[in-house]
N, C-alpha and C positions, 0 to 999 in steps of 0.2 A: 521235649524238658522246655522249662522256661528257665532261661540263662542269663535274666535280669540282676540277681542276687550274685553269681560267681561272675558277671563282665563287671560289676561295680568294684568287686572284692579283688579281681586282679588289676584294674587299674589303681584304685588305692595303693595296693602292696606291691606296686612296681613303680609308684609315682608317670604313669602314661598321658602323655597330650595327646591332643589333636585326634582321639577314637572318634568322636563325634561328627568332624569330615567327611566329604565324600570323595573318595577315589576309586580310581579304578585297577583294580590287580590283575595280574595273568599269572598264570602259574604251570610248571612243570615240576616232575621230580624226580630224582635217580637213586641208584640204589634200593631200590622197592623191590625187595624180598618176600614179601606178603607174608611169609609165616614165618615165626624160628621157633624150633623145638630141640630139644635136647634127643641125641642118641646114643647109643654106647661108646661111641667114638668121636664124641664131640656135637657139636648141631648139623644139621640138616643140612646145611648152606655151607660151603666154602669160603664164599669171601665177606666176613663182616663190616665192610666199611659203613661209613655213616648214612643214614638217610636223609635227603636230604628235599624237602618241599621247598622249592623257590621262586622266585622270579622278579619281574618289573612291574611299575605302577606307575601310574602320574593321576595329578589332581582334577577332579571332576570328571565328566564321563564321556569326555573326548578329547582327543588331543589333535592340532593340527601338525603335527609333526610328518614328515614325508618318509615312508619306510623305502621306497621304491630308490631315494639318495643313496640310502645307507648302503641297499642290496649294490648300487653299483658301485659304491667303493670298494667293498668286500672282494671287486671281480671274482666273482663265482664261475664255474662252470656251467655253459648255457645247459649243460642236461641237467644240474640238479633242479629238482622243483620241490622241495623244501629244506630250507636251513637247518641245518642241526650240529651238536659240536662239532662231531670230525669233519664239517668242515673249515671249523675257522682255527683247530686245536686237535694239537694230538699230543699221547706219549702225559708222562706223570705230571704232578703240577709244576714242578721247575721246569718241563718241556713247553708247558703249555704259557708258563709267563715271555714264553720268547716269540709268540707269535707277533704279528702286524696286526692280523685280521681282529685278533682277541682286542686288541689295545685301540680299535679303529670302533669297535663296538663299545665300549665302556668308554669313549668321550666322547661319541654322539650321542650316547642316554648322556650324561651331564650337561652336553650343550643343549640339548630338545629337553630338560628340565623330568627326565625321568627321576624315578629312585628304583631301588631294589630292596627285596626282600627275601628272609629266608627263614626256614624253621630246618634246626640242625640236632640232628638224635644218634647220639652214641647208640647204637642195641643193643651192647652187650653192658655197658653203664648203666641203662634203663632197665637191662632184664634181673642185671642179681640183686642192685642197691634195696629192691626191697627186703633185702635180711636185715641189714641197717638202718631200714624204716621201720621196722616192725618192731625192733627193742629198743629205740628213741620214743616211737609212739607211745607207748606203755608205760615208760621210767618216766615219762612226764618231766626230766631233767631240764633245767634252764640252760646249763654249760653244753648238754648234748643237743637241744633244742638250735641253739645259738649257733654251733659248729657243726650243724649236720651234713652241710655241702664238703667241709674236710674230712670228718668221717669216712663220707660215702667215698670219697676221691679216694682215698689211702688205702681202702678196703677194695676197690676196684684195682688199684694197684697193684696190692697184692695175689689179687686173683688175676688178673693179666699177667702177672710174671710167670705165674705157675699155671697156666690156665689147664695142661691135663688132667695133673692131677686135681684140681678144682673141680672141673666138669665131670669126671667120671664122679667125684663125689656127689653131686647134684644130682646126677642120672640114676643113684643108686638110691638114695633118698627122694626120688620121684618128684624130685622140685618141681614148679612150684606149688606142688599139691603135697607136702610134705604130711604121711597119715600123723595122727595122733598117738600111735603109740611108738611112733619114732620119732616127736621131737624134741624126747629128754638126748638120744642117741644122738642126732644132728646136731644140738647145743653142742655136744663135749668135743662132736668133731668141728666144730666152728672156731671153737677157742682153741686145738690142736693146733688147728691149721694158722690162724693166724698168731698166734705165741710164737710158731716155727717159723714164721713167713717176714715174720713184723721189724727182720732188722734192717732192712730194705729202708726201715723210715727211720727219722730223727729220733734220739731216745723220748722225748716228751711227745711226741707223734702216737710212738708205737707203744705207748705207756697208755693213753687215753683209749685206745682203738683196743687194745687187748682188755682194760678195764670192763668198757663200754659188751664189747661181747662175753664178757665173764656175769654180767649181768641177765643175758637171756637164758641162766639155770633158774633163776625165781619169779620167770614171766609165766604166766599158766597158759599163754597162749600167742603164737606171732601172727597177729590176723591178714598179714601180706601174704605170708608165704603157705596158707591152707584152705580149703575150701577151692581150689579150681579144679582147671580140668587136666590131669597128666602132668606133663613134664611139657607144653605148650607155655612157651615163653613172650610169646605174641602173634596173637592171633588175625589181627590187622591193624592199618596203619588210621584206618577212619576220623579216630579222636582228634585227629594232629590238622583233619580237615578242615573239620567245626569250628576250631580257635578264632581263625579271623572272620569267618562269617557273624561272630556273635560279640567279636572287639568292636572291628569294623561295620558295625550293624549298616549304617547310611551309605555302604560301599556296594560296587556291584563286583563281583569274583566269577573272571573267568579259565575255567580251568581246560586243561588237555583233555579228550576223552580217556577215561579209565572205569571201564564194565564194572567190574566189584565193585570202586570207590562211589561211583554212581550208585548203584541201586544200596550201597551201606546208608547213602548220605538220604537217600531217599525215605527212608525206613527209617529213620531217625529226625524228625521235624523240629525244629527250634520257634519257641518263642519270645517274647522278649513284653513284659504284661499282659502277659495273653495273646498278644498279636502276634502271628505269623511272621517271619522273617525269610521272604524270598528274595533275596540277593547273590544267585548266583547262577551259573549254566556253566555245559559245557561242551566244546566245541572240537572240531576237528583239527586239528592244528593246521592245516593244510590249506584253509583258507584265512589262518590266522597269524599275522607277521609279528605281532606282542608274543604270540605264547609261543610261536618259533624261536624268539630271540631268547624268551623264559627259556628254553631248552639247555641252550648253552649259558647260559645263566646259571640254571639247576646244575649242569652236568661240568663246570668250572670249578663249582662251591663244590660239590662234592669231592673234586680232587684234592681240592683244599683243605677241608677239613677231613678227609681221612687220612691226608700227610700228617697235620698237627695230633690227629690220634697217635698214629704208630712211628712219629720221629721220635730221638729222646733230646731233649735239651742240650746238648753240645754240639751233634748235629745240626741243628736248627740253626744256631748262632754261625756254625761254620757255612752251613750251604746259605743264609742271609749275608753273610760277608761277601761270599764271591757273587754273588749276583752279577750279570753284565750288565749296561746300561738299558738295555735293549729290556730285559727283567726288569729291570726295578723301575722303569718307566711306564712297565702294564700293570706292577705291583701298586705304583701313587696311585693310576688312574683307578685301581680298585678299594683302595684307603679313601679316596676323595667321593668315590659314588656312595661309601658305607656311612661314612662322616656327614655327609649331607642328607643323607637317608635319616639316617640318628639325630639328625638335628629336627626333624619335621616329626619326628615318633619313634620313640624306643619301641614302640610295641609294632614296628616293622619286621622287628630281630627275636627268635624266640631260639632257645637254644637250650639240650639235655645231653651235658657233656660232665667231662671230669673238670678238677680245678688244673690240674695241668695241659689239658687242651686249652682251656681258657686263658691259661698263663702264656703258652707259646702261640697263640693271637694276639695276645697284645703284644706279644715282644716284636713276633712278624711281622704282623701291619701297623703297628702304633708307634714302637721302639720302646715301649716301657721296660725298663729292667726286670730282669728274674729277682 
């Protein structure tokens, strides 16, 4: 696959800078459920926390940083052969903010001119908003296109607050592979569901969303929710591993070994202007301190973004107000390293989540008012 046009479009559309520079990225993941599909009782998995592919990076192909100094500062047990998040912090996100060792790692990364990167995916949001994308894509209405994020986020909030009813209906309609003969019935159900539950939105936003789903009745087909394979919502996260490979094509990308992803990436070679992109490798984390640190970062961010997904606005405000000085110190270090990383390139961050999650992130980390 030649990614020239895709890469240039991504850079131009998002105003990304410094994507041609040379960096060394290290990766680990958390909450990789590998597959998500519908059953008559909901999903095939009990927990649907956000999938995170994240880690650390530095400029250039090498760094003079002394990892052994950091590991000594962490005062790990002598039996610890490989650094994992469980050695640094435990519990939920707010509990992890109490960890002195996590604060040490974040500040060491800052002092040694490391940056962090992450991909944050709300798997439910990503799986169901194709319904809205299908309608918007066929209508070509400028207002809907301009406000597609708000429309998808509002629809996600309705679905998430009534998940049992919503998921049972999707299962009955064989989503995301809705048979042609059931398309009209699905649209009628979609309209009823939206109009019944839209009372949780403001009057204006409820009206806009209701009017959009009503338009589905005059669309011949919904392209994103037909022609798939049964009730499978996610069959691989491989595509998200590729994004940084072509966006930061001059960099080196070092992943923790993951057999299924290795095979998938190998079977999906990338080219740029016809030239192969060969800029990644998979390593055993035991042999890479930077990948071990990426395990800590990915796991911590997994707790953070799943917290933002599940908490409501009111509780979030109470939680932030109630932070201890130790928790606030760790949060400040996280904010600092995200800010300095963002200053280098916003391309280090890729997020697929609802407006509510992003709003809560901006408030909790950056102090932006709701």
